[in-house]
C-alpha positions in Angstrom: 167.3 4.1 20.8 170.2 4.0 18.4 168.0 2.0 16.0 165.4 4.4 16.1 167.7 7.1 14.9 169.1 5.1 12.2 165.5 4.1 11.0 164.5 7.9 11.0 167.4 8.9 9.2 167.1 5.9 6.8 163.5 7.1 5.9 164.7 10.7 5.6 167.4 9.7 3.2 165.0 7.4 1.3 162.5 10.3 0.6 165.3 12.8 -0.2 166.8 10.5 -2.6 163.4 9.9 -4.5 162.2 13.4 -4.5 165.1 14.3 -6.1 164.4 12.3 -9.1 163.4 14.1 -12.4 159.9 13.0 -12.6 159.2 12.6 -9.0 156.4 15.0 -9.5 155.6 14.9 -13.2 152.1 13.3 -13.1 149.6 12.4 -10.5 150.5 8.5 -11.2 154.3 8.9 -10.4 153.4 10.8 -7.2 151.0 8.0 -6.3 153.8 5.3 -7.0 156.3 7.4 -4.9 153.8 7.8 -2.1 153.5 3.6 -2.2 157.2 3.4 -2.2 157.5 5.4 0.8 154.9 3.9 2.8 156.2 0.3 2.2 159.5 1.4 3.2 158.2 2.9 6.4 156.1 -0.2 6.9 159.1 -2.4 6.8 161.0 -0.3 9.2 158.0 -0.2 11.5 158.3 -4.2 11.6 161.4 -4.3 12.4 161.2 -1.8 15.0 158.5 -3.6 16.6 160.6 -6.8 16.3 163.4 -5.3 18.2 160.9 -3.8 20.7 159.6 -7.4 21.6 163.2 -8.5 21.7 163.8 -5.6 24.2 166.2 -3.8 22.5 164.0 -0.7 22.8 162.6 -0.8 26.2 162.7 2.8 27.4 163.6 6.3 25.7 165.2 8.6 28.1 165.0 12.3 27.6 168.5 13.8 28.6 168.2 17.2 30.4 166.1 20.1 30.0 165.6 23.8 28.2 166.3 25.2 31.7 169.2 23.1 32.1 170.9 23.8 28.9 170.9 20.1 27.5 174.7 19.7 28.4 176.2 17.1 26.1 177.9 13.8 27.4 181.4 15.6 26.9 180.5 18.6 28.5 179.3 17.0 31.4 182.6 15.0 31.6 184.9 17.8 31.4 182.7 19.8 34.1 184.3 17.4 36.5 188.0 18.2 35.2 188.2 21.1 37.8 190.5 24.1 36.9 191.1 27.6 38.2 188.8 29.0 35.4 186.0 27.0 34.1 182.4 27.5 32.4 179.7 24.8 33.4 175.9 24.7 33.1 174.1 25.6 36.0 170.4 25.9 35.1 169.0 29.0 34.0 170.4 28.5 30.5 168.0 31.1 28.8 167.6 34.8 29.8 170.0 37.7 30.9 170.3 36.6 34.6 168.5 33.7 36.6 165.0 34.6 37.4 164.5 36.6 34.3 163.3 34.9 31.2 165.0 31.8 32.1 162.2 29.7 33.4 161.5 29.8 37.1 160.8 33.5 36.4 160.9 36.0 39.7 159.4 39.5 40.0 162.2 42.0 39.5 161.4 43.7 42.6 161.7 40.5 44.4 165.1 39.7 42.6 166.4 43.3 43.5 165.7 42.4 47.4 167.1 38.9 47.0 170.4 40.6 45.5 170.5 43.1 48.5 170.9 39.8 50.9 174.7 39.8 51.9 175.1 37.4 54.7 172.7 34.6 55.5 169.9 33.4 53.6 167.7 30.8 55.1 165.5 29.4 52.2 162.6 26.9 51.6 159.8 26.1 48.9 156.4 24.9 48.3 155.0 24.0 45.0 152.1 22.6 44.1 150.7 23.2 47.6 152.7 20.3 48.8 153.3 21.2 52.2 152.1 23.4 55.0 154.3 26.5 55.9 156.2 25.9 58.8 157.1 29.2 60.9 160.7 29.3 62.5 161.5 29.9 66.1 163.7 30.7 68.9 165.1 33.2 66.3 167.5 35.8 67.7 167.0 39.4 67.3 170.3 39.6 65.5 169.2 37.1 63.0 165.9 38.8 62.5 168.1 41.9 61.5 170.4 40.4 59.7 169.4 36.9 58.0 167.1 36.5 55.1 164.3 34.3 55.1 162.5 33.5 52.1 159.8 30.9 50.9 159.5 30.1 46.9 155.8 29.3 45.9 153.9 28.8 42.9 150.9 30.4 41.9 148.9 27.3 43.1 150.3 27.3 46.5 150.0 31.4 46.7 146.1 31.0 46.1 146.0 28.7 49.0 147.7 30.9 51.1 145.8 33.9 50.3 142.6 31.9 51.3 144.3 30.4 54.5 146.9 32.4 55.9 146.0 35.8 54.9 149.0 36.5 52.3 148.6 40.1 51.5 150.4 42.6 49.1 153.4 42.7 51.4 154.3 39.2 50.9 155.1 38.2 54.3 153.9 35.6 56.7 155.5 35.9 60.0 159.5 35.7 59.2 158.9 34.4 55.8 159.3 36.6 52.5 157.1 35.3 50.0 158.4 34.9 46.3 155.9 33.9 43.7 157.8 31.7 40.8 156.2 31.8 37.6 156.7 29.8 34.6 158.3 26.6 36.2 160.7 25.0 34.1 159.4 21.2 35.2 156.4 19.6 35.4 157.2 17.7 38.6 156.8 19.8 41.6 159.4 18.0 43.3 161.8 18.6 40.6 161.0 22.4 40.5 162.2 22.6 44.3 165.5 21.3 43.4 166.3 24.7 41.6 166.3 27.0 44.9 167.5 24.0 46.8 170.8 23.3 44.9 171.0 27.0 43.1 170.6 29.3 46.0 174.1 31.2 45.1 172.4 31.7 41.4 169.5 33.3 43.3 171.3 35.3 45.9 174.5 36.3 44.3 175.7 38.1 47.4 175.1 35.7 50.3 177.8 34.2 52.0 175.8 31.3 53.8 172.7 29.7 53.3 170.6 27.2 55.2 168.3 25.4 53.0 165.4 23.4 54.6 162.5 21.5 52.8 159.2 23.1 53.0 157.8 20.2 55.4 160.3 21.3 58.3 160.3 23.8 61.0 163.6 25.4 62.0 163.6 25.7 65.9 167.3 26.9 66.3 168.8 30.3 65.4 170.6 30.1 62.1 173.6 31.2 63.1 174.3 28.5 65.9 173.6 26.0 63.0 176.3 27.6 61.2 178.7 27.4 64.0 177.7 23.9 64.9 178.1 22.4 61.5 180.4 24.8 59.5 182.5 27.1 61.6 183.5 24.9 64.5 185.5 22.3 62.4 186.1 24.4 59.4 183.9 23.0 56.9 182.4 24.7 53.8 179.4 22.3 53.2 177.2 20.1 55.6 174.7 17.6 55.1 173.0 15.0 57.3 173.4 11.2 56.4 170.5 9.1 56.0 169.0 7.7 58.7 169.1 4.2 57.6 170.9 3.8 54.3 174.2 4.3 53.4 174.7 2.7 50.1 173.2 4.0 46.8 172.3 0.9 45.2 170.1 0.0 48.4 168.7 3.5 48.2 167.7 3.0 44.4 165.8 -0.3 45.2 164.0 1.7 48.1 162.9 4.5 45.8 161.8 2.0 43.5 159.9 0.2 46.1 158.2 3.0 47.5 157.1 4.2 43.8 159.2 7.4 44.3 160.2 7.5 40.3 159.7 5.7 37.2 161.7 2.4 37.9 163.3 2.2 34.5 164.7 5.5 34.9 166.3 4.7 38.2 167.8 1.7 36.6 169.2 3.3 33.8 170.8 6.0 36.2 172.5 3.3 38.6 173.5 1.4 35.3 175.3 4.7 33.9 176.9 5.1 37.4 178.1 1.4 37.7 179.9 1.7 34.2 181.7 4.9 35.5 183.0 2.8 38.3 180.3 3.2 41.2 180.5 0.3 43.7 178.3 -0.5 46.9 179.6 1.5 50.0 182.3 -0.5 52.3 184.8 0.1 54.7 187.0 1.0 52.4 185.6 4.3 51.7 186.4 5.6 55.2 186.6 8.2 56.4 183.5 8.9 54.2 181.1 7.4 56.5 178.2 7.3 53.9 177.1 7.6 50.2 173.6 8.7 51.1 172.4 11.8 52.4 169.1 12.6 54.0 169.1 15.9 51.9 166.1 17.8 53.5 168.8 20.3 55.0 171.9 21.6 53.4 174.5 23.9 54.9 176.7 25.7 52.7 179.3 28.5 52.4 179.1 30.2 49.1 182.5 29.9 47.6 183.8 28.3 44.3 184.2 24.7 45.3 180.6 24.6 46.9 178.9 26.4 44.2 180.5 24.2 41.4 179.6 21.3 43.8 175.7 22.3 43.7 175.8 23.1 40.2 177.2 19.6 38.9 174.9 17.9 41.4 171.8 19.9 39.9 172.9 18.9 36.3 172.8 15.2 37.5 169.4 15.8 38.6 168.4 17.7 35.5 169.9 15.1 33.3 168.6 12.0 35.2 165.9 11.0 38.0 165.0 14.0 40.3 166.0 11.6 43.3 169.3 13.5 44.6 170.1 11.2 46.9 171.3 8.7 44.1 173.6 10.9 42.2 175.0 12.8 45.6 177.9 10.6 46.2 178.8 10.1 42.3 179.3 13.9 42.2 181.1 14.2 45.4 183.4 11.6 44.9 184.4 13.2 41.2 185.2 16.2 42.6 187.0 15.0 46.1 189.4 12.9 43.6 190.6 16.0 42.0 190.7 18.6 44.8 191.3 18.8 48.9 187.7 19.0 49.9 185.3 17.6 51.9 181.9 17.3 53.1 180.6 17.4 56.9 178.2 14.2 56.8 176.8 14.3 60.6 174.5 11.9 62.1 170.6 12.3 61.3 169.8 12.6 64.6 171.8 16.0 65.1 169.6 17.1 62.2 166.6 16.5 64.3 168.1 18.9 67.1 167.5 22.0 65.0 164.5 21.1 62.6 161.2 19.3 63.3 159.9 17.2 60.4 156.1 17.4 59.6 153.8 15.6 57.3 153.1 16.5 53.7 149.8 18.2 53.1 148.5 15.0 51.3 149.2 12.9 54.0 147.7 14.7 56.9 144.4 15.3 54.9 144.6 11.3 54.4 144.7 11.0 57.9 142.0 13.6 58.6 139.8 11.8 55.9 140.8 8.0 57.6 139.7 9.6 61.1 136.4 11.1 59.9 135.5 7.5 58.7 136.2 6.0 62.0 132.9 4.9 63.6 132.2 6.3 67.2 131.9 3.9 70.0 127.9 2.5 70.5 125.7 4.3 73.3 125.7 2.5 76.4 122.7 0.4 77.0 119.7 1.8 79.4 118.2 -0.9 81.1 116.8 -1.7 84.7 117.8 -4.7 85.0 121.3 -4.2 83.3 122.1 -1.1 85.6 120.6 -1.9 88.9 122.8 -3.6 91.4 122.0 -7.2 92.1 120.5 -7.5 95.4 122.4 -8.8 98.3 122.2 -12.3 99.9 122.8 -13.5 103.2 125.1 -16.6 103.5 123.2 -19.4 105.1 124.3 -20.2 108.4 127.2 -18.0 109.5 130.1 -20.2 110.2 132.7 -18.7 112.6 136.2 -19.4 112.0 137.4 -18.5 115.4 139.6 -20.9 117.3 139.2 -21.6 120.8 142.3 -19.6 121.9 140.7 -16.6 119.9 137.4 -16.3 121.7 136.9 -13.2 123.9 138.2 -12.9 127.5 134.6 -13.0 129.0 133.8 -16.4 127.8 134.0 -19.5 130.2 136.5 -22.6 129.5 135.2 -25.6 131.1 138.1 -28.0 132.1 137.8 -31.6 133.4 138.5 -31.9 136.8 141.6 -34.2 137.4 142.6 -36.1 140.3 144.0 -34.0 143.1 142.4 -31.0 142.1 140.2 -30.5 145.0 142.8 -30.7 147.7 144.2 -27.6 146.2 141.1 -25.7 147.1 
């Protein structure tokens, strides 16, 4: 990458120097000679770049950040972990007046005003790219229905599908969910767009005190206030997330993502290499009482206070800067903050998460299963044939053989005993 920038600068400098010559545009022959010089120089640079590419010096060009994230420099990124009482950090929505207005991830003004009125608990989810099937919350108390806000963020593609399938009308409500249509999405990747509400709910709901994020594929089956009591209030935590059910090491998580094709392998390698240079090591017992470096990530339980808001801002910046696989960047941000302030995270067991959310499959997997089921051939019909269905004739066994022993004969039968000597004298 550095060589490419140097080469580009050299080409521009060469063009500038030659073009400043007094006779650079004097006549067509001079202009032709100048063009030939530039072309020869560019060809030489191209050969040099090609040679370096073959040698492996230029394997992949990584684009750092986005317009939505504000392209924070590496210096700004590092400085954001230097926690102070008053500080300014990047946190998405870099353009526009306020989040949702001309920032990318744009939301209707009426919806924004209603979202500002949510001042207690917000339960939020999102479906982008029509990727999931919306699940309705269950077992919700009347108190929660009156006081908590339930918001589902969708894009225009998902909205069109919902209008045809679930009867979405002008009220923009389906069951408990208030449907908010997001326009001008900041990313091409639907999953990366989903990280905006997942990690930046405090910016979309500036007056909310608590939030419960659940992925679009999940069905909430427990009252949100019970979830808050269990994972935050009972032990005085301000942030809770379940640990991964199988992996607890970032290096293993990265390899699993590569094996499953979750993201471009070279980008994952680049991110891991960057974190290793910063001091990332494989998980070991030396990190206790921290029990895992890898979260499950589909549920986030959060109190909206400065330290948790800072954590999710910096976590989002890593997702914006590197890959969208937030499990890879989670522990780096957590450990940097925990090294500077007395704050920790409740990483509870994933089996506990399954007690209050039910996991469904993504829409593409469900449709794939349907198509596979349609391809399964029914069993062949039973053959109707007299010779096959008629019961075989019963046959008598030749010469019935009695298996009775002498002592088992009926009482009426006669026994013939040979007369012994002296028997007649007893008559």
